[in-house]
The first five atom37 places (N, CA, C, CB, O) and aatype in JSON, in Angstrom:
{
  "aatype": [12, 14, 7, 0, 3, 19, 19, 16, 8, 7, 5, 15, 1, 14, 15, 15, 1, 15, 13, 10, 16, 7, 14, 7, 15, 8, 5, 7, 19, 15, 6, 11, 19, 8, 2, 16, 0, 16, 15, 10, 2, 3, 1, 15, 13, 10, 19, 11, 6, 3, 19, 11, 12, 10, 15, 16, 2, 10, 15, 9, 0, 15, 6, 6, 6, 19, 9, 19, 1, 11, 1, 9, 0, 8, 10, 6, 7, 6, 10, 1, 10, 10, 5, 11, 1, 11, 1, 6, 10, 3, 6, 15, 9, 15, 2, 3, 19, 13, 11, 10, 9, 16, 11, 13, 14, 14, 7, 9, 7, 7, 15, 18, 0, 19, 8, 7, 1, 15, 14, 7],
  "atom_mask": [
    [1, 1, 1, 1, 1],
    [1, 1, 1, 1, 1],
    [1, 1, 1, 0, 1],
    [1, 1, 1, 1, 1],
    [1, 1, 1, 1, 1],
    [1, 1, 1, 1, 1],
    [1, 1, 1, 1, 1],
    [1, 1, 1, 1, 1],
    [1, 1, 1, 1, 1],
    [1, 1, 1, 0, 1],
    [1, 1, 1, 1, 1],
    [1, 1, 1, 1, 1],
    [1, 1, 1, 1, 1],
    [1, 1, 1, 1, 1],
    [1, 1, 1, 1, 1],
    [1, 1, 1, 1, 1],
    [1, 1, 1, 1, 1],
    [1, 1, 1, 1, 1],
    [1, 1, 1, 1, 1],
    [1, 1, 1, 1, 1],
    [1, 1, 1, 1, 1],
    [1, 1, 1, 0, 1],
    [1, 1, 1, 1, 1],
    [1, 1, 1, 0, 1],
    [1, 1, 1, 1, 1],
    [1, 1, 1, 1, 1],
    [1, 1, 1, 1, 1],
    [1, 1, 1, 0, 1],
    [1, 1, 1, 1, 1],
    [1, 1, 1, 1, 1],
    [1, 1, 1, 1, 1],
    [1, 1, 1, 1, 1],
    [1, 1, 1, 1, 1],
    [1, 1, 1, 1, 1],
    [1, 1, 1, 1, 1],
    [1, 1, 1, 1, 1],
    [1, 1, 1, 1, 1],
    [1, 1, 1, 1, 1],
    [1, 1, 1, 1, 1],
    [1, 1, 1, 1, 1],
    [1, 1, 1, 1, 1],
    [1, 1, 1, 1, 1],
    [1, 1, 1, 1, 1],
    [1, 1, 1, 1, 1],
    [1, 1, 1, 1, 1],
    [1, 1, 1, 1, 1],
    [1, 1, 1, 1, 1],
    [1, 1, 1, 1, 1],
    [1, 1, 1, 1, 1],
    [1, 1, 1, 1, 1],
    [1, 1, 1, 1, 1],
    [1, 1, 1, 1, 1],
    [1, 1, 1, 1, 1],
    [1, 1, 1, 1, 1],
    [1, 1, 1, 1, 1],
    [1, 1, 1, 1, 1],
    [1, 1, 1, 1, 1],
    [1, 1, 1, 1, 1],
    [1, 1, 1, 1, 1],
    [1, 1, 1, 1, 1],
    [1, 1, 1, 1, 1],
    [1, 1, 1, 1, 1],
    [1, 1, 1, 1, 1],
    [1, 1, 1, 1, 1],
    [1, 1, 1, 1, 1],
    [1, 1, 1, 1, 1],
    [1, 1, 1, 1, 1],
    [1, 1, 1, 1, 1],
    [1, 1, 1, 1, 1],
    [1, 1, 1, 1, 1],
    [1, 1, 1, 1, 1],
    [1, 1, 1, 1, 1],
    [1, 1, 1, 1, 1],
    [1, 1, 1, 1, 1],
    [1, 1, 1, 1, 1],
    [1, 1, 1, 1, 1],
    [1, 1, 1, 0, 1],
    [1, 1, 1, 1, 1],
    [1, 1, 1, 1, 1],
    [1, 1, 1, 1, 1],
    [1, 1, 1, 1, 1],
    [1, 1, 1, 1, 1],
    [1, 1, 1, 1, 1],
    [1, 1, 1, 1, 1],
    [1, 1, 1, 1, 1],
    [1, 1, 1, 1, 1],
    [1, 1, 1, 1, 1],
    [1, 1, 1, 1, 1],
    [1, 1, 1, 1, 1],
    [1, 1, 1, 1, 1],
    [1, 1, 1, 1, 1],
    [1, 1, 1, 1, 1],
    [1, 1, 1, 1, 1],
    [1, 1, 1, 1, 1],
    [1, 1, 1, 1, 1],
    [1, 1, 1, 1, 1],
    [1, 1, 1, 1, 1],
    [1, 1, 1, 1, 1],
    [1, 1, 1, 1, 1],
    [1, 1, 1, 1, 1],
    [1, 1, 1, 1, 1],
    [1, 1, 1, 1, 1],
    [1, 1, 1, 1, 1],
    [1, 1, 1, 1, 1],
    [1, 1, 1, 1, 1],
    [1, 1, 1, 1, 1],
    [1, 1, 1, 0, 1],
    [1, 1, 1, 1, 1],
    [1, 1, 1, 0, 1],
    [1, 1, 1, 0, 1],
    [1, 1, 1, 1, 1],
    [1, 1, 1, 1, 1],
    [1, 1, 1, 1, 1],
    [1, 1, 1, 1, 1],
    [1, 1, 1, 1, 1],
    [1, 1, 1, 0, 1],
    [1, 1, 1, 1, 1],
    [1, 1, 1, 1, 1],
    [1, 1, 1, 1, 1],
    [1, 1, 1, 0, 1]
  ],
  "atom_positions": [
    [[-57.68, -34.36, 163.24], [-57.21, -35.64, 163.76], [-56.01, -36.07, 162.94], [-58.34, -36.72, 163.72], [-56.12, -36.12, 161.71]],
    [[-54.87, -36.38, 163.55], [-53.69, -36.78, 162.8], [-53.94, -38.08, 162.07], [-52.49, -36.91, 163.73], [-54.57, -39.0, 162.58]],
    [[-53.41, -38.13, 160.85], [-53.54, -39.35, 160.07], [-54.87, -39.47, 159.36], [0.0, 0.0, 0.0], [-55.08, -40.41, 158.6]],
    [[-55.78, -38.53, 159.59], [-57.1, -38.62, 158.94], [-56.98, -38.08, 157.53], [-58.18, -37.83, 159.75], [-56.1, -37.29, 157.2]],
    [[-57.9, -38.53, 156.7], [-57.9, -38.05, 155.32], [-58.33, -36.6, 155.28], [-58.81, -38.92, 154.44], [-59.17, -36.17, 156.07]],
    [[-57.77, -35.86, 154.35], [-58.12, -34.46, 154.16], [-59.14, -34.39, 153.03], [-56.84, -33.58, 153.84], [-58.94, -34.98, 151.96]],
    [[-60.25, -33.67, 153.25], [-61.3, -33.56, 152.24], [-61.21, -32.19, 151.59], [-62.72, -33.79, 152.86], [-61.27, -31.17, 152.28]],
    [[-61.07, -32.16, 150.27], [-61.06, -30.9, 149.54], [-61.97, -31.04, 148.33], [-59.62, -30.5, 149.11], [-61.85, -32.0, 147.57]],
    [[-62.85, -30.12, 148.14], [-63.76, -30.08, 147.0], [-64.48, -31.41, 146.81], [-63.01, -29.71, 145.73], [-64.65, -31.86, 145.68]],
    [[-64.87, -32.01, 147.87], [-65.65, -33.23, 147.78], [-64.82, -34.48, 147.54], [0.0, 0.0, 0.0], [-65.37, -35.58, 147.48]],
    [[-63.51, -34.33, 147.4], [-62.67, -35.5, 147.2], [-61.79, -35.68, 148.43], [-61.8, -35.36, 145.91], [-61.36, -34.69, 149.04]],
    [[-61.52, -36.88, 148.78], [-60.63, -37.11, 149.91], [-59.28, -37.58, 149.39], [-61.23, -38.14, 150.91], [-59.19, -38.34, 148.43]],
    [[-58.27, -37.13, 150.04], [-56.92, -37.6, 149.72], [-56.24, -37.88, 151.05], [-56.11, -36.56, 148.85], [-56.56, -37.24, 152.05]],
    [[-55.33, -38.79, 151.08], [-54.68, -39.1, 152.35], [-53.82, -37.93, 152.8], [-53.82, -40.38, 152.23], [-53.21, -37.25, 151.98]],
    [[-53.78, -37.71, 154.09], [-52.89, -36.68, 154.63], [-51.46, -37.2, 154.51], [-53.25, -36.33, 156.13], [-51.23, -38.38, 154.27]],
    [[-50.48, -36.3, 154.67], [-49.09, -36.71, 154.56], [-48.75, -37.76, 155.61], [-48.16, -35.51, 154.69], [-48.0, -38.69, 155.34]],
    [[-49.31, -37.6, 156.79], [-49.05, -38.58, 157.85], [-49.67, -39.92, 157.48], [-49.61, -38.08, 159.19], [-49.05, -40.96, 157.7]],
    [[-50.86, -39.91, 156.95], [-51.52, -41.13, 156.54], [-50.74, -41.79, 155.41], [-52.97, -40.84, 156.1], [-50.7, -43.02, 155.33]],
    [[-50.13, -41.02, 154.54], [-49.36, -41.55, 153.42], [-48.16, -42.33, 153.92], [-48.91, -40.42, 152.49], [-47.83, -43.39, 153.38]],
    [[-47.49, -41.81, 154.96], [-46.29, -42.48, 155.48], [-46.62, -43.75, 156.25], [-45.53, -41.53, 156.37], [-45.83, -44.69, 156.26]],
    [[-47.76, -43.76, 156.88], [-48.08, -44.92, 157.71], [-49.21, -45.75, 157.15], [-48.44, -44.46, 159.1], [-49.7, -46.67, 157.82]],
    [[-49.64, -45.46, 155.94], [-50.76, -46.19, 155.35], [-50.39, -47.62, 155.03], [0.0, 0.0, 0.0], [-49.22, -48.0, 155.12]],
    [[-51.38, -48.41, 154.66], [-51.15, -49.83, 154.41], [-50.15, -50.08, 153.29], [-52.45, -50.5, 154.09], [-49.37, -51.02, 153.38]],
    [[-50.15, -49.28, 152.25], [-49.22, -49.48, 151.14], [-47.79, -49.21, 151.56], [0.0, 0.0, 0.0], [-46.88, -49.94, 151.16]],
    [[-47.58, -48.19, 152.37], [-46.23, -47.85, 152.79], [-45.7, -48.88, 153.78], [-46.2, -46.46, 153.41], [-44.49, -49.13, 153.82]],
    [[-46.57, -49.46, 154.57], [-46.14, -50.48, 155.53], [-45.55, -51.68, 154.79], [-47.32, -50.93, 156.43], [-44.55, -52.25, 155.2]],
    [[-46.2, -52.04, 153.68], [-45.68, -53.16, 152.89], [-44.32, -52.81, 152.3], [-46.66, -53.53, 151.77], [-43.42, -53.65, 152.26]],
    [[-44.16, -51.57, 151.84], [-42.88, -51.15, 151.26], [-41.77, -51.18, 152.29], [0.0, 0.0, 0.0], [-40.67, -51.65, 152.02]],
    [[-42.07, -50.67, 153.48], [-41.08, -50.66, 154.56], [-40.77, -52.09, 154.98], [-41.57, -49.84, 155.77], [-39.61, -52.46, 155.18]],
    [[-41.81, -52.89, 155.1], [-41.62, -54.29, 155.5], [-40.77, -55.03, 154.47], [-42.99, -54.99, 155.66], [-39.9, -55.82, 154.83]],
    [[-41.02, -54.75, 153.19], [-40.23, -55.4, 152.14], [-38.78, -54.94, 152.19], [-40.84, -55.11, 150.76], [-37.86, -55.74, 152.01]],
    [[-38.58, -53.64, 152.43], [-37.21, -53.12, 152.52], [-36.48, -53.72, 153.72], [-37.23, -51.59, 152.63], [-35.31, -54.08, 153.63]],
    [[-37.19, -53.82, 154.84], [-36.59, -54.43, 156.03], [-36.25, -55.89, 155.74], [-37.54, -54.32, 157.26], [-35.17, -56.37, 156.11]],
    [[-37.17, -56.59, 155.09], [-36.93, -57.99, 154.75], [-35.72, -58.13, 153.81], [-38.19, -58.62, 154.09], [-34.86, -58.98, 154.02]],
    [[-35.67, -57.28, 152.78], [-34.55, -57.32, 151.84], [-33.23, -57.0, 152.53], [-34.78, -56.34, 150.68], [-32.21, -57.64, 152.28]],
    [[-33.26, -56.0, 153.41], [-32.05, -55.63, 154.15], [-31.61, -56.78, 155.06], [-32.28, -54.35, 154.98], [-30.42, -57.11, 155.13]],
    [[-32.58, -57.38, 155.75], [-32.26, -58.5, 156.65], [-31.71, -59.68, 155.86], [-33.51, -58.93, 157.45], [-30.76, -60.34, 156.29]],
    [[-32.3, -59.96, 154.7], [-31.83, -61.06, 153.86], [-30.41, -60.79, 153.38], [-32.77, -61.27, 152.66], [-29.54, -61.67, 153.42]],
    [[-30.19, -59.56, 152.91], [-28.85, -59.19, 152.44], [-27.83, -59.3, 153.58], [-28.85, -57.77, 151.86], [-26.73, -59.82, 153.4]],
    [[-28.21, -58.8, 154.75], [-27.33, -58.86, 155.91], [-27.05, -60.31, 156.3], [-27.94, -58.11, 157.1], [-25.92, -60.66, 156.64]],
    [[-28.07, -61.14, 156.25], [-27.91, -62.55, 156.58], [-26.96, -63.23, 155.58], [-29.28, -63.26, 156.59], [-26.09, -64.01, 155.97]],
    [[-27.15, -62.92, 154.28], [-26.27, -63.5, 153.26], [-24.82, -63.07, 153.48], [-26.73, -63.08, 151.85], [-23.9, -63.88, 153.42]],
    [[-24.63, -61.78, 153.74], [-23.27, -61.28, 153.97], [-22.68, -61.87, 155.25], [-23.28, -59.74, 154.05], [-21.5, -62.2, 155.3]],
    [[-23.51, -62.0, 156.26], [-23.06, -62.6, 157.52], [-22.6, -64.03, 157.28], [-24.17, -62.56, 158.58], [-21.58, -64.47, 157.82]],
    [[-23.36, -64.77, 156.48], [-22.99, -66.15, 156.15], [-21.64, -66.18, 155.45], [-24.07, -66.81, 155.28], [-20.78, -67.0, 155.78]],
    [[-21.46, -65.28, 154.46], [-20.19, -65.25, 153.72], [-19.03, -64.89, 154.64], [-20.28, -64.24, 152.57], [-17.94, -65.47, 154.52]],
    [[-19.25, -63.95, 155.55], [-18.19, -63.58, 156.5], [-17.85, -64.77, 157.39], [-18.62, -62.36, 157.37], [-16.68, -65.04, 157.65]],
    [[-18.87, -65.48, 157.87], [-18.63, -66.66, 158.71], [-17.84, -67.72, 157.94], [-19.96, -67.25, 159.21], [-16.93, -68.35, 158.49]],
    [[-18.19, -67.93, 156.67], [-17.46, -68.9, 155.85], [-16.01, -68.45, 155.65], [-18.15, -69.08, 154.49], [-15.1, -69.27, 155.7]],
    [[-15.81, -67.15, 155.42], [-14.45, -66.63, 155.28], [-13.65, -66.84, 156.56], [-14.48, -65.14, 154.91], [-12.48, -67.22, 156.51]],
    [[-14.28, -66.6, 157.7], [-13.6, -66.78, 158.99], [-13.24, -68.25, 159.19], [-14.5, -66.28, 160.15], [-12.15, -68.56, 159.66]],
    [[-14.15, -69.16, 158.83], [-13.84, -70.59, 158.95], [-12.65, -70.96, 158.07], [-15.07, -71.44, 158.55], [-11.75, -71.69, 158.5]],
    [[-12.65, -70.44, 156.82], [-11.57, -70.74, 155.9], [-10.25, -70.18, 156.43], [-11.87, -70.16, 154.51], [-9.23, -70.87, 156.42]],
    [[-10.27, -68.94, 156.9], [-9.05, -68.33, 157.43], [-8.57, -69.06, 158.68], [-9.29, -66.84, 157.75], [-7.37, -69.23, 158.87]],
    [[-9.5, -69.48, 159.51], [-9.14, -70.23, 160.71], [-8.48, -71.56, 160.33], [-10.38, -70.48, 161.58], [-7.49, -71.96, 160.94]],
    [[-9.04, -72.23, 159.34], [-8.46, -73.49, 158.87], [-7.07, -73.25, 158.31], [-9.36, -74.14, 157.81], [-6.13, -73.99, 158.61]],
    [[-6.93, -72.21, 157.48], [-5.62, -71.89, 156.9], [-4.6, -71.56, 157.99], [-5.73, -70.71, 155.93], [-3.45, -71.99, 157.91]],
    [[-5.03, -70.81, 159.0], [-4.13, -70.47, 160.11], [-3.72, -71.71, 160.88], [-4.81, -69.46, 161.05], [-2.56, -71.86, 161.26]],
    [[-4.67, -72.61, 161.09], [-4.37, -73.86, 161.8], [-3.36, -74.69, 161.01], [-5.66, -74.67, 162.03], [-2.41, -75.23, 161.57]],
    [[-3.57, -74.79, 159.7], [-2.64, -75.55, 158.85], [-1.26, -74.9, 158.88], [-3.17, -75.63, 157.4], [-0.25, -75.59, 159.0]],
    [[-1.24, -73.58, 158.76], [0.05, -72.86, 158.76], [0.77, -73.05, 160.09], [-0.17, -71.36, 158.48], [1.99, -73.2, 160.13]],
    [[0.01, -73.04, 161.19], [0.62, -73.24, 162.51], [1.22, -74.64, 162.63], [-0.42, -73.01, 163.63], [2.32, -74.81, 163.15]],
    [[0.48, -75.63, 162.15], [0.99, -77.0, 162.18], [2.24, -77.13, 161.32], [-0.09, -77.99, 161.7], [3.21, -77.78, 161.71]],
    [[2.21, -76.5, 160.14], [3.38, -76.55, 159.27], [4.57, -75.85, 159.91], [3.07, -75.92, 157.91], [5.71, -76.29, 159.78]],
    [[4.3, -74.74, 160.61], [5.39, -74.02, 161.28], [6.03, -74.9, 162.35], [4.86, -72.71, 161.9], [7.25, -74.92, 162.47]],
    [[5.22, -75.62, 163.11], [5.75, -76.51, 164.14], [6.62, -77.59, 163.49], [4.6, -77.17, 164.96], [7.71, -77.9, 163.97]],
    [[6.14, -78.16, 162.39], [6.9, -79.2, 161.69], [8.22, -78.63, 161.18], [6.08, -79.78, 160.51], [9.27, -79.27, 161.31]],
    [[8.17, -77.44, 160.58], [9.38, -76.81, 160.04], [10.37, -76.5, 161.17], [9.04, -75.52, 159.27], [11.57, -76.73, 161.02]],
    [[9.86, -75.98, 162.29], [10.75, -75.66, 163.42], [11.42, -76.93, 163.96], [9.97, -74.96, 164.55], [12.61, -76.91, 164.3]],
    [[10.67, -78.02, 164.05], [11.25, -79.29, 164.5], [12.31, -79.77, 163.51], [10.16, -80.37, 164.68], [13.37, -80.26, 163.91]],
    [[12.02, -79.63, 162.23], [12.98, -80.06, 161.19], [14.25, -79.21, 161.27], [12.35, -79.95, 159.78], [15.36, -79.74, 161.14]],
    [[14.09, -77.91, 161.48], [15.25, -77.02, 161.61], [16.09, -77.43, 162.81], [14.8, -75.54, 161.76], [17.31, -77.51, 162.71]],
    [[15.44, -77.7, 163.95], [16.17, -78.12, 165.15], [16.92, -79.42, 164.89], [15.2, -78.28, 166.35], [18.07, -79.57, 165.29]],
    [[16.26, -80.36, 164.2], [16.91, -81.64, 163.88], [18.13, -81.42, 162.98], [15.91, -82.6, 163.2], [19.2, -81.98, 163.21]],
    [[17.95, -80.6, 161.94], [19.05, -80.34, 161.01], [20.19, -79.57, 161.68], [18.55, -79.55, 159.8], [21.36, -79.8, 161.37]],
    [[19.86, -78.67, 162.6], [20.92, -77.96, 163.34], [21.71, -78.94, 164.2], [20.31, -76.85, 164.23], [22.93, -78.81, 164.32]],
    [[21.02, -79.93, 164.79], [21.7, -80.97, 165.55], [22.63, -81.79, 164.66], [0.0, 0.0, 0.0], [23.76, -82.08, 165.04]],
    [[22.13, -82.15, 163.48], [22.97, -82.9, 162.54], [24.17, -82.06, 162.1], [22.16, -83.33, 161.31], [25.27, -82.58, 161.95]],
    [[23.95, -80.76, 161.89], [25.04, -79.87, 161.48], [26.11, -79.81, 162.57], [24.5, -78.46, 161.18], [27.31, -79.84, 162.27]],
    [[25.69, -79.72, 163.82], [26.67, -79.7, 164.93], [27.49, -80.99, 164.94], [25.96, -79.5, 166.3], [28.7, -80.96, 165.15]],
    [[26.83, -82.12, 164.72], [27.55, -83.4, 164.68], [28.54, -83.43, 163.51], [26.56, -84.57, 164.56], [29.66, -83.91, 163.66]],
    [[28.12, -82.92, 162.36], [29.01, -82.89, 161.2], [30.19, -81.95, 161.43], [28.25, -82.47, 159.94], [31.31, -82.24, 161.03]],
    [[29.93, -80.81, 162.08], [31.03, -79.88, 162.38], [32.02, -80.51, 163.35], [30.47, -78.56, 162.97], [33.23, -80.35, 163.21]],
    [[31.49, -81.24, 164.34], [32.37, -81.93, 165.29], [33.19, -82.99, 164.56], [31.54, -82.59, 166.43], [34.39, -83.1, 164.78]],
    [[32.54, -83.75, 163.68], [33.24, -84.79, 162.91], [34.31, -84.16, 162.02], [32.24, -85.6, 162.06], [35.4, -84.71, 161.87]],
    [[34.01, -83.0, 161.41], [34.98, -82.3, 160.57], [36.2, -81.89, 161.39], [34.34, -81.07, 159.9], [37.33, -82.05, 160.95]],
    [[35.96, -81.34, 162.6], [37.1, -80.96, 163.46], [37.95, -82.17, 163.8], [36.59, -80.28, 164.76], [39.18, -82.1, 163.79]],
    [[37.28, -83.29, 164.11], [38.02, -84.52, 164.42], [38.84, -84.99, 163.22], [37.04, -85.64, 164.85], [40.0, -85.38, 163.37]],
    [[38.25, -84.94, 162.03], [38.99, -85.34, 160.82], [40.14, -84.39, 160.54], [38.05, -85.39, 159.61], [41.24, -84.83, 160.18]],
    [[39.9, -83.08, 160.69], [40.98, -82.1, 160.49], [42.14, -82.37, 161.44], [40.46, -80.66, 160.69], [43.31, -82.34, 161.06]],
    [[41.8, -82.65, 162.7], [42.83, -82.93, 163.7], [43.56, -84.22, 163.34], [42.21, -83.04, 165.11], [44.79, -84.29, 163.43]],
    [[42.82, -85.24, 162.94], [43.43, -86.52, 162.58], [44.35, -86.36, 161.36], [42.34, -87.57, 162.29], [45.45, -86.91, 161.33]],
    [[43.89, -85.61, 160.37], [44.71, -85.38, 159.18], [45.97, -84.62, 159.55], [43.91, -84.6, 158.1], [47.07, -84.94, 159.09]],
    [[45.81, -83.6, 160.39], [46.99, -82.83, 160.83], [47.98, -83.73, 161.55], [46.57, -81.67, 161.75], [49.19, -83.65, 161.31]],
    [[47.48, -84.59, 162.43], [48.36, -85.52, 163.15], [49.05, -86.48, 162.19], [47.56, -86.31, 164.21], [50.24, -86.73, 162.31]],
    [[48.3, -87.01, 161.23], [48.89, -87.94, 160.25], [49.95, -87.25, 159.4], [47.8, -88.52, 159.34], [51.01, -87.83, 159.14]],
    [[49.69, -86.02, 158.98], [50.67, -85.28, 158.18], [51.91, -85.02, 159.02], [50.07, -83.94, 157.66], [53.03, -85.16, 158.54]],
    [[51.72, -84.63, 160.28], [52.86, -84.39, 161.17], [53.69, -85.66, 161.33], [52.38, -83.88, 162.54], [54.92, -85.61, 161.29]],
    [[53.0, -86.81, 161.52], [53.71, -88.08, 161.67], [54.51, -88.42, 160.41], [52.73, -89.22, 161.99], [55.64, -88.89, 160.5]],
    [[53.92, -88.18, 159.24], [54.63, -88.45, 157.99], [55.84, -87.55, 157.84], [53.69, -88.28, 156.78], [56.9, -88.0, 157.41]],
    [[55.69, -86.3, 158.19], [56.8, -85.35, 158.06], [57.93, -85.73, 159.02], [56.33, -83.91, 158.35], [59.1, -85.7, 158.64]],
    [[57.59, -86.07, 160.24], [58.62, -86.39, 161.23], [59.2, -87.78, 161.01], [58.05, -86.29, 162.64], [60.26, -88.09, 161.57]],
    [[58.55, -88.63, 160.23], [59.02, -89.99, 159.98], [60.28, -89.98, 159.1], [57.91, -90.82, 159.32], [61.16, -90.82, 159.27]],
    [[60.36, -89.04, 158.16], [61.52, -88.98, 157.28], [62.59, -88.1, 157.9], [61.12, -88.44, 155.88], [62.32, -86.99, 158.35]],
    [[63.84, -88.62, 157.91], [64.92, -87.79, 158.44], [65.25, -86.67, 157.46], [66.18, -88.64, 158.73], [64.95, -86.79, 156.27]],
    [[65.85, -85.6, 157.94], [66.22, -84.51, 157.03], [67.17, -85.02, 155.97], [66.85, -83.33, 157.8], [68.01, -85.88, 156.25]],
    [[67.05, -84.5, 154.78], [67.91, -84.93, 153.68], [67.24, -85.97, 152.8], [0.0, 0.0, 0.0], [67.7, -86.19, 151.68]],
    [[66.18, -86.62, 153.27], [65.48, -87.61, 152.44], [64.24, -86.97, 151.81], [65.08, -88.87, 153.29], [63.53, -87.62, 151.04]],
    [[63.98, -85.76, 152.12], [62.82, -85.1, 151.54], [61.93, -84.48, 152.59], [0.0, 0.0, 0.0], [61.04, -83.7, 152.28]],
    [[62.18, -84.83, 153.83], [61.35, -84.29, 154.9], [61.53, -82.8, 155.06], [0.0, 0.0, 0.0], [60.56, -82.08, 155.32]],
    [[62.77, -82.32, 154.91], [63.01, -80.89, 155.11], [62.36, -80.07, 154.01], [64.51, -80.6, 155.16], [61.97, -78.93, 154.23]],
    [[62.23, -80.66, 152.81], [61.6, -79.91, 151.73], [60.12, -79.69, 152.02], [61.77, -80.65, 150.38], [59.58, -78.61, 151.77]],
    [[59.48, -80.71, 152.55], [58.06, -80.59, 152.85], [57.83, -79.6, 153.98], [57.47, -81.94, 153.21], [56.85, -78.86, 153.99]],
    [[58.76, -79.59, 154.94], [58.61, -78.71, 156.09], [58.82, -77.26, 155.67], [59.58, -79.09, 157.2], [58.07, -76.38, 156.08]],
    [[59.86, -77.02, 154.85], [60.19, -75.64, 154.49], [59.51, -75.17, 153.22], [61.67, -75.5, 154.34], [59.62, -74.0, 152.88]],
    [[58.82, -76.04, 152.53], [58.1, -75.67, 151.33], [58.99, -75.45, 150.12], [0.0, 0.0, 0.0], [58.57, -74.81, 149.16]],
    [[60.24, -75.98, 150.15], [61.15, -75.83, 149.01], [61.21, -77.15, 148.26], [62.58, -75.4, 149.47], [61.06, -78.22, 148.83]],
    [[61.42, -77.04, 146.99], [61.6, -78.25, 146.19], [63.08, -78.45, 145.9], [60.77, -78.18, 144.87], [63.83, -77.47, 145.84]],
    [[63.52, -79.71, 145.72], [64.94, -79.95, 145.45], [65.34, -79.41, 144.09], [65.26, -81.45, 145.53], [64.58, -79.46, 143.12]],
    [[66.57, -78.88, 144.06], [67.22, -78.52, 142.84], [66.83, -77.29, 142.25], [0.0, 0.0, 0.0], [67.35, -76.92, 141.19]]
  ]
}
């Protein structure tokens, strides 16, 4: 009969099958399963906590990226306005310099400024 004790010389000893499925081994297997399940549960908890943390970090980073992109767009708009203002000032300065140059008749110093020569 499988799992039955084997009798030798008047003494009984458990068969190999009985040894694997006996009451003592069941407790050992049950304890190992419990320990494995506990360890797995602990690790699962840690992984879930890591995922929550990473999700939070990703959310914060995404919000910061949106803020930075909006700030960049705003600053690019300001830069375009400043570049336009610079062109206007350059044009105004050029016009003012031209008016000053043409205001003086030749011989009073106007020709020197135009030709880049100094008197004498």
